N, C-alpha and C positions, 0 to 999 in steps of 0.2 A: 503494500499500499504506500502511494506517495505521500511524502510529507510537504506541507506548503511552508515555504518560507517567505519573509518579507524582504525584497531587494531595495534597499534605498539607493537611489541613483545619485545622490550627491550633486556637487557642482564642481566647476572648473573641469579638470579631466575626468571626475567622477563618473558621468553618464558613459562616456567611452569605455572607461575600465568595467563598468557594469555590463556593458555589453559582451565584451570579451569573457568575462567571468560566467556569465550565463550561458555562453556558446560552450565554453570548456565543460562546466558540469553537466550540461544536457548531454553533450558527446561522450562524456565519461561513464554513462549509464546509472549516475545517481539516482536514487528514487524521490525525486524532489521535483515540485512545482514552484513558479516563482510569482510573487504577487508584487508587481514594481509600484513604488511610491516614490514621492519628492521630498527633498529637505534641503536646507540651506539657502544660498542666495537665490537661486533660481525659484525656489518655493516662496521666498520672501516677495520677490517681485509679482509673483503670480496671485499668491494668497494673502500677503501682507503678514505672513507668519512663517519663520524658518522652519518650523516643526507643526505642519497643518495637522488638525484633528484626524484626518482620514489616514495619516502616516501613523499617528499614535493607536488609531484603533486597529489597523493592520498588525502592527506589533503586539499589541494586547491579544488579538484574535490567534495570530500564528504562533506566537511565544519564542520564534527564532527570527533573528534580523541578520543579513548580511548588508553592511553599509559601505558604500564608495566614500571617499574623501569628501569632506565639507569644509568650505571656509570659515573660519570663525574671525570676525573683526577684532582688531588690536585696539584697546583703549576706549572704545565707544562702540555703539550700536548693540545689535542683539548678543545675547548670552551664547555660550558654547552650546551647539545641538547636541553635541556628543555628552556633555555633563548633564544636560536636562534629560536625554534619554536614560543615562545611568541612574539619576534620581527617580525618575517616574517609575522605573521598573525594578528598582532596588537591585541593580546590577553590582553587588558589592565587591565582587572579586575581578580584578584586572590581571589578566595572565600575558607575560611578555616573553616568548622565547627568544634567545639571542643565540643561535647556534651557526658554526662556521660552516661555509660550503666552498668546497675547492672550486678554484676559478674565480672567486670574488677577490679583487684586490683589498687586502686587509693589513692593518698594522701588525696584528698579533693573530697568528693561526691557532686552530683548534681550541677556540673559545666554545663554551657549551654551558650558557647559564639559563636559568629560568627566574625571572621576576614575577614576584606576586606583589600586587599593590593594592591596598585598601582604597576603594573607589566611591565613597559615600561622604566622608567626612573630613576632618582636618581643615585647612584653610579653604578647601573647595566648597564649603557650604555656601561661600559667598556673602557671608553676613559681614558688611563693611558699613562704615558711617565716616563722614567727613564733617567734624563738629565745626571747623573753622577752614577758610581758603588755604591755610598753610599746614594743614594735620589732617591725615587720613589714618583710620584705624580698620584692621581686619582681625576677626575673630577665630581663633584656632580651636576646634572641638575634637576632642578624642574621647570615646565612650568605652566601657567595659564591654558591652554586647557586641558593637562592631569590631573591637579588638578580638575577642573571643572567636567571632565567627570567621574572621579573615585568617587567624592563626590556625585554626582547625583545618580551614581550606588547605592551608600552605603544606601543613605536616601530612595531611591526607594525601595530597597530591604527590608529595615527596615518596610516601610509601608506595602509592599505587604506580608510580613511574620508576621506582628502583634508584631514587636520588637518596644520597647519604648524608646530606648535610643542609640544614636551614641556616642562615645568617640574617639575624634581627637587625635592621638599620634603623638607627634613632640620632637624637641629639639630647639625650636625657641627661648630659652634664650640664646643660643650661636650662632646658625646658624641663624641669624636674617633675612637673605635675602631668603635662599631656604625654610628652614622649617617655617620661617615666612609668606612666601608666601602660603605655603601649609595649615597652620592654619587659616590664615586670609579669603582665599576663601572658605575652607570648612565650615567654621562657617556662613560665608556670605550666602552660599547656602542653609546650613540647616535652618537659620533664616528666609529667604526670601520664600524659595520654599516648606519647609516641616516644617512649625510651628508646627504642631502637635506632632512632634517627638523632644524629649529633646536632646540636644547638649552640650557636655561639651568637655573638653581637659585635657589631661595629658602630663607631660614631661616623654620621653621615659624610663629613668632609673627609675623614680617613679612608672611608669606603671608596669614595671617588678615586683618591690617589691609588689604592690598591688595585682597583679595576684597571687601572691605566698600566700598572706595573706588573701585576701579576694575577690575570683574571682567572688562570687555570686551576687556581687553588680553591675557587669558590663554585658552588653548586647551585643553590637556590637562594635569592633574597626575598625576604619578608619585610615590606616597607609600607610606613604611613603614605597617604596620597601624594603630597608633594615631593617627597623624596623618590618614591617610586616613579613618578613622572619624570624627573630629571634624570635618575640613574638608568632608566630602562632606554631613554635616548643615547645615553653615555655607551650603554652596552650595544646598541645598534650600531654606534659608530665604531666599535671594535671589530664588528662582522661585516662592515662594509656599507653601512647607512641605513637609512629609514626604508629605502626602495626593497629591501628583502626582510624587513621586520614584521612578522604577523602579530595580532593581536586579538583577544577574548575578553569579554566582559560577561562574567556570570552571576546569575542570581539564583534564587530558590526555584522560580517558576519560568523566568525568561533569559534569554541570552542574545548578546549582540557580537558579531565577529565583524572586525575592520582592518584595513590597512591604515596606520596610524600617520602616515606622512600626508603632507599637505596637499591641497586641491590643485596647485600648480597652474593658476589661470594663465600663465603666459605660454603654457604649452597645450592649452585646450584646442581641441580639434585638430591637432597636429599627428595624432597617431604615434607618439613618441616615447611615452613614459614608461618606465620599467614596470610591469604587471606582477611581478613576483610576490611582493608583499600581501597583495590582494588574493592572489592563488593560495598562498600558504594559509592566509587567514580562512579562505574557504575550506582548506582542509581540516583546520581546527573545528570549524563548524561540523564537517562530515563526520568527524570522530565523535562529536558531541551527539549526533543524532542518530548513531549507530551504523555508520558506513566508513568503518576503520580501514577497510581492504582497499577501496577505492582512494581514499585520502592518502595512503601510504604509496600507492602506485603513481598518483599525481607528484607527490612529492620526490619521488624517486626520477619520474620524468624530468622535473624542474632541476634536479641536482645534475642530471646527465646533460642537460641543453646549456647549463652555465658552465658545468666543467669543460665541454667542448669549446664553448665560446665562439661559435661560428654565426649562430642565428640569435644574437642577443641585442638589447637596446644599448643605445650610445653609452650608458654608464657602465656597462659590464663589457664593453669591446676591449680586448687586449692585444691590440695591433694584428688582429687576425681577419682584416677585411673591412667592410663597411657596417655600419650599425644597422641593425633590423628595426623595423617599424613594431609597434605594440602588438599588432595583430599577427605580424609574421613570427614574432618569438612564441606568441600562444599557439600558432599552426604547429611550430617545432615541437612544443611540449606535447601538443595532441599526437603528433607523429609517434614521438617517443613513447607516450602513453599506449598506444594501440600496439607497439612492438614489444611492449614488456608482456611476460607471461605471467 
């Protein structure tokens, strides 16, 4: 029986990536149907709302969303659609794998990290005020319930995926109440409920330095919202950039899968951008809905195409000819997929 998913087309290069991902997943034989909806700048122009009611209703109904990139205005304008969706559907766990792929130019090879980021609180609650023109205040919130939930998710994920160590990231030396609570609760849950998984902690600035120096000694990072946002992009840089970094947002009843890179409006309509992050995000989705064999086959096809480096986009070309378009790279991935047994 087919599973209907909500395909959020996004803006900028989002719609053209959505077309390619739909084509790939349809041809893969995955038992899914697509309900296409809009969000972002294009939706704002049409509906005066970057997250229209029909998009919310579709995600509510289907419970699974695959979202193309969406523009978030900086400093003014509407709030992040990504954050709105996470809040609306209580998508409390952000999962960001950072896995090295042969053929991608990287500063450090063999990185194999999973970042688990609490997704619903911290500074991202957006509770701010400006009491005077020269003073602005933002409130950081950490709660026991949200910390227990994300800690259990991280340690369970570690156990289910044969990960041996979880590193709790914090700034508890300075933020003794908020980050202190996050650290204390996370370590307690690790010790009491998952004693077979090693648990350690790092102060966030030291963690950033060590990720640049020796990322191979780390396995999984458990982070509050802000630090997870920053460090997951740092880890993406270690494996070659956001163009190959997938992401999942998991809740109790709903989930959203997305490429976390920007909407790249300057490349809109040029059929140029790297589809890898969106493809790998869709593989996370396939595993989530019970199609792991197809997901693993697509992942293997992607790895082979990137390793060969012959039919890849401009950012992955390594002196082996002219860059391919987005659709040409997807064609090559589909060819590899069908050649695999």
